[in-house]
N, C-alpha and C positions, 0 to 999 in steps of 0.2 A: 236776483229779483230785479226786474226792470220797472221803471216808473214812468207812467204816461204824464207828462207835464202840461199837456195841451189845455186841460180844463183850468189848472192853476194859472197858467200863462194868460189865458183870456181874462180871468178874474183880475189878475195883478195889473194888466195893461189897462183894464177898465177903471180900476180904482186910481191908478196913476193919472189918468186923464181927468177924472173927477176932482182929484186933489191938485191938478195943474202942476204935477211934478215933471220937471224937465231935466234929463240927465246931462251931464257935462258933455259938450261936443267933443267927439273923438279927435278932431284935428287940433282943437285947443289943448286937450289933455296931452297929446303926444308932442305938441310944440314945447311944452314944459319939460317933458322927458328928453327932448332933443337938446334943450339947453344944458341939461345934466351931462348927456352923452358928449356934447361938444366942449364941455369944460367951461361954460360961461358962468363962473361962480357968482359974480355980482348979480346977474339976472336971476339965477336960481334963488339967491337970498331974497331979492325983492319979490319974486313971484310967491315964495312961501309966506313971506310976511303978510301979503295980501290974502292968500288963500286960507291961512289958519284962522283968520277972523270969522270966517264962515265955512269951516272945514268940511262940513257934511252937505253943503249945498251942491246939488247935482249928483250926489252919491246915493246908491241904493242902500236898502237895509239888509245887511248880511246876517244880523242876529238881533233878536228882540232885546237881548241884554246889551245895554249901551257900552259897557266896557269891552265885551267880546266883539261887538260890532266895530269898535275903533281898532282893536287889534287885528281883526280880519282885513280891514281896509289898509292897515299898516303893512301886513304881510303881502297883500296884492301889489301895493305900490313898490315895495322893495323887490318883489319878484320881477316886475316889469323893468325896473331900473337896472337890476343886475344883468338881465339878459340883453338889454340894449347896450350896456357898457361892454359886455363880453363881445357882442357883435361888432363893437367899434374898436376893439383891440385890447381891452383890459384883460390880462391873463385870467382865465376862468377860475383857477384855484384861488386867486386873490379875490375876485369878485364874489364868488359864492361863499367864501369864508367870511368876508365882511358881512354878507347877507345873514349868515348864521349868527354872527355876533350881535347884530342889531335886533334880529327877531327874538333871540334869547333874552336880550335886555328888555325888550318890550313885553315879553311874556312874564317878566318879574314885576312889572309896574301895575299898580291898581288905581292910577289916576289918569283920567282921559286926557287932560291937557299935557301931562308929562309924556304920554305916548305920542301925541301930535307934535310936541316939541322935538322928541327924539327923531321923528321922521324928518324934520327940518335939518337936524344935525347929520342924518344919514345922507340926505340929498347933497348937502354941502361937501361931505366927505367924498362921495362918489365924483362930484363935479371937480373937486380939487385934484383928485387922482387922475381924472381924464384930462384936465388941463396940463398937468405934468407930463402925462403920456404923450399928448400931442406936441408939446414943446420939445421933449427930449428924444422922441422917436422919429427918425427921418423916413421911415417906411410907410408906404400906402397901406390902407386897411387890408387889401388882398394879400400883400406880402406879410403883414403882421399875422394874419390868420394862418397863413401857410407855415410860418416859422413856429407858431404855437402848436400847430398840428404835428409838425415834425418832432418837436420835443416830447409831445404826449404820446407819440406812436412809434418810438424808436424800435420797438420790438417787431414792427411790421416791415415787409419789403416795400418801402415807400417809392413812389415814382412821381415824376413831374406831371404826368397825365392825370394821376389820381388827385394831386393837389389842385390842378387847374379845374378839374371836374367839381371839386368841393366848392370852389369859388365861382362856378358857372362862367368860366372864362375859356376862350379859345386857347388850346395848349401853346401854340406859337406865340400868341400875345403874352400869356402868362410867363413863359420862359424868358422872353425878352424883358418884360417888366421886372422880374426877379433878378436877372443878371445885372440890369442897369442900376437897381437900387442897392443890392447887396454886394455887388462887385464880383460875384462868382456864380457859375451856373448852378441850377437847382441840384443836379445829381452830385456835383462836387461838394455843395454845402451840406447835403444830407450825410455824405460819407464823412466829412470833417467833424460833424457833430457826433456821429457814432464813434469815431476814433477817439475824440476827446472824452466821451463818456466811458469808453473802454479803458483809457488810461487812468481815469479816476477810479474805476472799479478795480483795476489791477493794483493800484496804489493803496486803496483804502478798504478793500473787502477781501474776504477769503474765498470768494466764488471761484470755481474752477474755470479754466480758459474755455472749456466746452460750454459751461453755463453762460459765460459772458457772450460768446459769439451767438449762441442760440437766443439769448434775451435781446440782442441787438438786431435780430432779423437777418443775419448772414446765412447764406445757403449751406455753408459747410465751414469746418475749421480751417481748411486750406485757403478758402476764399478770404476768411477773416485774417489769417496770418499774412497772406500776401498783401492785402490792403493796409494792414497795420504796419508792416515792414516798409512799404512804399512811403507812408506818411511819416513814420517815426525813425526809420533807419535800422531798427532791430526788431526781432520777433517779440510777440507778447510775452513769451516765457522769459526771454532775456531782459525785457523791460521790467518785469516784476522782480526778477532776481537782482537786477542792478539797483532798483529802488529800495528793496529790502536791505541790500548790502550797505547802501548809503545811510539808511536810518540806523542800522546796527553800528556802523562806524562812528556816527555822530553821538550816539548814546554812550560810547566807550571813551569819548574824549574827556 
């Protein structure tokens, strides 16, 4: 079922003009989100202390139920913050899980002021994590995105060109940027991550070698074995056997 919103839109815009309702300017709104994304904790705190005094000023009505209206605005804000922080380098699993935590907490509250205060805590939480990320991570946003993508798509045949395309960068420029910041070419980095993951799987899982090479996007078992031996010095089978033998020996001591 499709809904024609034009009639309702015309009516709502008319009543908003009559009531002199003015929405928050988009630039002003996103400047506050930028403070969170950039890890400016003190400014985020000051901004929220001012905003919570008149929290609903410039905000539309999302529900006629005041409590539900507050929760809906909470969810919208958390959604925007989460996506902006992910785009700025916060690992998406971390960002979205934090989002889930706060939204579930808000869903359990039945006090409007407590929900508003929780949003303040969430903003400080995200801003603090972003500050730590910026201070501890020497990589540019493009390289951070690429590294996150590599770890999330190890099962795919990754290429430097694909990563450059995802960041809307010229492949030559992206290749140079990655090599300068990480200290190794993109192709070599991808392979090193896949080999490190393969070692971990050989040590800690019962997956067959064929399952492992397939799950890591290698074209064949021979290609996987060749790459693994070049990096580790022995074949995957010998690595698993030697690791299991070392564990068995230590248990018998």
